[in-house]
C-alpha positions in Angstrom: 0.0 0.1 -0.2 0.9 3.5 -0.8 2.4 4.5 2.2 1.5 8.6 1.2 -2.6 7.5 1.6 -4.6 7.1 4.4 -7.9 4.7 3.5 -10.5 5.6 5.7 -13.1 2.8 6.1 -16.7 3.3 7.8 -18.9 0.5 9.5 -22.1 -0.2 10.7 -23.2 -1.5 13.7 -23.0 -5.1 12.8 -19.1 -4.2 11.8 -19.7 -4.8 7.9 -18.0 -2.3 5.6 -20.2 0.4 4.5 -17.8 2.6 2.7 -14.1 3.3 2.1 -12.4 6.4 0.5 -8.9 7.7 0.3 -8.8 10.3 3.3 -5.4 12.0 1.9 -7.5 13.2 -1.4 -10.9 14.0 0.3 -9.0 15.9 3.7 -6.1 18.1 2.2 -5.3 19.2 6.1 -4.1 16.0 7.9 -1.3 14.2 9.5 0.2 12.8 6.2 1.4 15.9 4.9 3.0 17.0 7.6 6.5 17.1 8.6 8.2 14.8 11.2 9.6 17.7 13.1 5.5 19.2 13.0 4.7 20.4 16.6 5.8 21.9 19.5 9.4 21.6 21.2 7.8 20.0 24.2 7.4 17.3 22.4 10.5 16.8 21.7 11.8 16.3 25.4 12.9 12.9 25.1 12.4 10.2 22.3 10.1 7.2 22.9 9.8 3.7 21.2 6.5 3.2 19.5 5.5 6.6 19.8 2.8 8.1 17.5 3.7 11.9 16.4 2.0 15.3 17.4 0.2 15.5 14.2 -1.8 12.5 14.4 -2.8 13.2 17.9 -3.7 17.0 16.6 -5.6 15.8 13.8 -7.7 13.2 15.8 -8.7 16.0 18.8 -9.7 18.3 16.5 -11.4 15.9 14.5 -13.8 14.7 17.7 -13.8 16.7 19.9 -14.2 20.7 20.4 -12.4 23.2 22.4 -12.5 22.5 26.4 -13.9 18.9 25.8 -12.0 16.4 28.1 -9.5 14.4 26.3 -8.1 10.8 28.1 -5.0 8.9 26.9 -5.0 5.6 29.1 -1.3 4.7 27.6 0.0 8.0 28.0 3.4 7.2 26.8 5.7 10.0 26.4 2.5 12.5 26.8 1.9 13.4 23.4 -1.6 13.5 23.2 -1.7 15.2 26.6 0.5 18.2 25.5 -1.2 18.4 22.3 -4.7 18.5 24.3 -3.3 21.3 26.0 -2.3 23.1 23.1 -5.8 22.7 21.0 -7.1 23.8 24.3 -8.8 21.1 25.5 -8.5 19.5 29.2 -6.3 16.8 29.3 -5.8 14.0 31.5 -3.8 11.1 31.3 -2.6 7.6 33.1 0.4 5.2 32.7 2.3 2.5 34.7 5.6 2.7 33.3 7.3 5.0 35.3 9.8 6.7 32.7 6.5 7.1 30.7 4.9 8.8 34.0 8.1 11.4 34.2 7.7 12.0 30.5 3.7 13.0 30.7 3.6 15.0 33.5 6.8 17.1 32.3 4.2 17.9 29.8 1.1 18.3 31.8 2.2 22.3 32.0 4.3 24.9 31.0 7.4 26.3 32.4 9.2 29.5 33.2 13.0 28.9 32.1 14.2 30.8 34.9 12.6 28.5 37.2 14.0 25.7 35.9 17.7 27.5 35.5 17.5 28.7 39.0 17.1 25.1 40.5 19.4 23.3 38.4 22.0 25.9 39.7 21.1 24.9 43.1 21.8 21.3 42.1 24.9 22.0 40.5 25.9 23.7 43.6 25.1 21.0 45.8 27.0 18.4 43.5 30.5 20.5 43.8 30.3 20.5 47.3 29.4 16.8 47.9 30.8 15.2 44.8 33.3 12.6 46.1 30.7 11.1 48.6 28.4 9.6 45.7 29.0 6.3 44.1 28.8 5.3 40.5 27.9 2.3 38.7 31.5 1.1 37.0 29.5 -1.3 34.7 28.3 1.9 32.7 31.4 3.4 32.3 30.9 1.5 28.8 28.6 4.2 28.1 29.8 7.2 29.8 32.7 9.0 31.2 33.4 8.5 34.9 33.6 12.6 34.8 29.8 12.4 33.5 29.1 9.0 35.5 29.5 10.9 38.4 27.1 13.5 37.9 24.3 11.6 36.7 24.6 9.3 39.9 24.1 12.7 41.7 20.8 13.3 39.7 19.7 9.5 40.3 20.1 9.8 43.9 18.6 13.5 44.2 15.8 13.0 41.7 15.7 10.0 39.8 14.9 7.7 42.9 12.2 10.3 44.2 10.3 10.0 40.6 7.0 9.4 41.8 6.7 12.0 44.7 8.9 15.1 42.7 7.8 18.9 42.2 6.8 19.6 38.6 10.0 21.9 38.3 12.1 19.0 39.6 10.0 16.3 37.5 11.0 18.6 34.5 14.8 18.3 35.3 14.3 15.1 35.3 12.4 14.5 32.1 15.5 16.7 30.5 18.1 14.3 31.8 16.3 10.8 30.8 15.9 12.9 27.1 19.9 13.2 27.3 20.8 10.1 28.7 22.2 8.7 25.5 22.2 9.2 21.9 24.2 10.2 18.3 27.7 12.1 18.1 28.7 14.0 15.4 31.8 13.2 13.6 33.6 16.4 15.4 32.4 15.0 18.6 29.5 17.4 19.1 26.4 16.2 21.1 23.6 17.1 23.1 24.1 13.8 25.0 25.8 12.7 27.7 27.3 8.9 26.2 29.3 7.9 23.7 27.2 7.3 20.3 24.4 5.5 20.4 20.7 4.9 19.8 18.8 7.7 21.2 15.5 6.1 21.8 16.8 2.2 22.8 19.2 1.7 25.4 21.7 -1.0 23.9 23.2 -3.6 25.5 26.5 -3.8 27.3 28.3 -6.2 25.2 27.1 -4.8 22.0 28.1 -1.1 22.5 31.4 -2.5 24.3 32.4 -3.8 20.8 31.0 -1.5 19.0 33.0 1.3 20.5 36.2 -0.5 20.0 35.2 -1.5 16.5 34.8 2.2 15.9 37.0 3.9 18.4 34.3 5.7 20.1 34.9 8.6 22.6 32.9 9.0 25.7 32.1 13.1 26.0 33.5 14.7 29.3 30.3 17.3 30.3 29.4 20.0 32.7 25.9 17.3 33.1 24.5 20.3 34.7 25.1 22.8 31.9 24.0 20.6 29.1 20.5 20.0 31.0 20.3 24.0 31.3 20.9 23.8 27.3 18.4 21.3 26.4 16.1 23.0 28.7 16.3 26.5 27.1 16.0 25.0 23.9 12.9 23.1 24.6 11.2 26.0 26.6 12.3 29.2 24.9 10.8 27.4 21.6 7.7 26.0 23.0 4.5 27.8 23.3 3.2 29.0 27.0 -0.1 27.6 28.1 -1.7 28.3 31.3 -3.7 25.3 30.8 -2.6 22.5 33.2 -3.0 18.6 32.4 -3.6 16.0 35.1 -1.3 12.6 34.4 -1.7 9.8 37.4 0.8 6.7 38.0 -1.4 3.5 37.6 -3.0 0.7 35.8 -5.3 1.7 32.5 -7.2 -1.6 33.5 -8.3 0.1 36.9 -9.2 3.2 35.1 -12.4 4.2 37.2 -10.2 4.0 40.5 -8.1 6.9 39.2 -10.9 8.6 37.1 -14.4 7.8 39.0 -16.3 11.2 37.6 -14.5 11.4 34.2 -16.6 11.5 31.3 -13.9 12.4 28.8 -15.3 13.1 25.0 -12.8 11.9 23.3 -9.9 8.7 24.3 -7.2 8.7 22.2 -4.5 6.2 22.8 -2.1 3.6 21.6 -2.0 0.3 23.6 0.8 -1.6 24.0 1.7 -3.9 20.7 1.5 -7.6 21.0 4.8 -9.0 22.4 6.7 -6.7 20.4 8.0 -3.9 22.6 9.5 -4.6 26.1 9.1 -0.9 27.3 11.3 -2.0 30.2 14.1 -3.6 28.4 14.5 -1.4 25.7 14.9 2.0 28.0 16.7 -0.1 31.0 19.5 2.9 30.9 16.6 5.7 31.6 15.0 2.8 34.0 18.4 2.8 36.0 18.2 6.5 36.3 14.8 6.2 37.8 16.4 3.4 40.4 14.8 -0.1 38.4 18.2 -1.5 38.2 17.5 -5.2 38.2 15.4 -7.4 36.9 13.1 -7.6 39.9 12.3 -4.0 40.2 11.3 -3.6 36.9 9.1 -7.0 37.2 7.7 -5.1 40.3 6.1 -2.3 38.0 3.7 -4.7 36.7 4.0 -4.2 33.0 3.1 -6.9 30.8 5.0 -6.8 27.6 5.7 -10.3 26.9 1.6 -11.5 26.6 1.1 -14.5 24.4 -1.8 -14.0 21.9 -5.0 -15.2 24.0 -3.5 -13.0 26.7 -3.3 -10.0 24.7 -6.9 -10.7 23.6 -8.0 -10.8 27.2 -6.2 -7.3 27.8 -7.7 -6.0 25.3 -11.3 -7.1 26.3 -10.9 -6.0 29.9 -9.2 -2.9 29.1 -12.3 -2.0 26.4 -14.9 -3.0 29.1 -13.2 -0.9 31.8 -13.0 2.2 29.4 -16.6 1.6 28.8 -17.3 2.0 32.3 -16.3 6.1 32.3 -17.6 6.8 28.5 -21.0 8.0 27.6 -23.0 7.4 24.4 -21.2 11.0 23.6 -17.5 9.7 24.1 -15.2 8.2 21.3 -12.7 6.0 21.8 -9.7 5.9 19.8 -7.0 3.5 19.5 -3.9 3.4 17.1 -2.6 -0.2 16.7 0.0 -1.5 14.5 -0.5 -4.5 12.7 2.0 -7.2 13.7 3.4 -10.5 12.3 0.3 -10.5 9.9 -2.1 -10.2 13.1 -4.6 -7.3 12.7 -6.6 -6.0 15.9 -9.5 -6.0 13.7 -9.8 -10.1 13.7 -8.9 -9.8 17.8 -12.3 -7.6 17.5 -14.2 -9.9 15.7 -13.3 -12.5 18.4 -14.1 -10.4 21.4 -16.8 -8.1 20.3 -19.4 -10.0 21.9 -17.9 -9.9 25.1 -18.2 -5.6 24.8 -21.6 -5.1 23.5 -21.5 -1.7 24.6 -19.1 -0.7 21.9 -18.9 -0.8 18.4 -16.8 0.5 15.6 -17.7 3.2 13.7 -14.6 3.9 11.6 -11.1 2.4 10.7 -8.2 4.3 9.4 -5.3 2.3 7.6 -2.3 4.0 7.7 0.7 3.0 6.0 4.1 3.7 7.4 7.4 4.1 5.8 10.2 1.8 7.0 12.2 4.5 7.4 10.1 6.5 9.7 10.2 3.7 12.4 11.8 4.5 15.5 12.1 0.3 15.9 14.9 0.2 13.3 17.8 0.8 14.8 17.0 -2.4 17.4 17.7 -4.6 14.2 16.2 -5.9 10.8 13.7 -7.8 12.1 12.2 -5.1 14.4 12.3 -2.2 12.0 9.6 -4.5 9.9 7.6 -5.7 12.8 4.6 -3.2 12.0 3.9 -2.3 8.5 0.5 -0.9 9.1 -0.8 1.3 12.1 -5.3 1.1 12.0 -6.6 3.5 13.9 -10.1 2.3 15.6 -12.7 4.5 16.2 -15.0 3.4 18.6 -18.6 4.5 20.1 -20.4 3.5 23.0 -24.4 2.3 22.1 -27.3 1.9 24.2 -28.0 -1.6 24.8 
């Protein structure tokens, strides 16, 4: 299928196709004709595996809601829906069970003044300079970082990372910026905005792989004033972003228990992307960033409760449970939109055909078929197979019906 087009399919209550059209020929303003860099700079605080574009969120927020409507993202990830809803003058709510995602989403729940951020970073730097000899570092991580950088990063872990769940808004923002520059590419002249040697900015590569690759390529580890790099990145993001008084609400929790977190919420639009079937292990692929948050063992990561390795039948049960729970806080005026990629010749459309009788209050009204260019996929750097895992995103539009 041509990756420049989007097919919009319409369905009746019995899930029978009644209409199909090329959206890109009918609607000139859509996410496909916007650049990959479109959107507010705050979206770029940190990369995130399997993230959808701000342009995609913007299109569906504006298409299926009005200003001041309530928008909810139940798998918030890096906070794209939350931020875009705020900027589009909606009331934004979000939840995620991944601590990394929670920190990123919380950092996008409000706007900040640069001086407030810089003042706090200066305080942290001053504290570090007075006591840097008191902080230990993980010598195994010297594969990725110079000892000079690693000592400063370890201080930030101690002061902010380990307290991720209870930080002030400003400290959380500083932590999010730090997570965003933990590792990434370096120019040939040695310049980099990241703290590590040259590597992927969205996937934490394994120690053995990086050790071997660094030796082969003779990679150098930067020695920086880490606090200065955090300040520079914060200035770049904040000074080029739109300031908004519109504040979003972010919860740390399980989408399967959504009613416990938002019992009185009646969203006009739920726009989210559930975990992909057995493709992305969010903790393993972000393990360096999880380390910064204190999740530095398999046991600690397992304690989070993320199920990134479920079988097909488990995934069916998960999606059925999720839809039943999201239906509880929905009204007949709610639209629920799920962005789910096809995986290994398996489509959620087929899964829905099997589970829909168990979710009688919801029906699929529309499906958008969005082919993805392989060169645009974040998982490409994970290997030749990973980049080909998801060729087509399908965007499923649900409505609640009266029984």
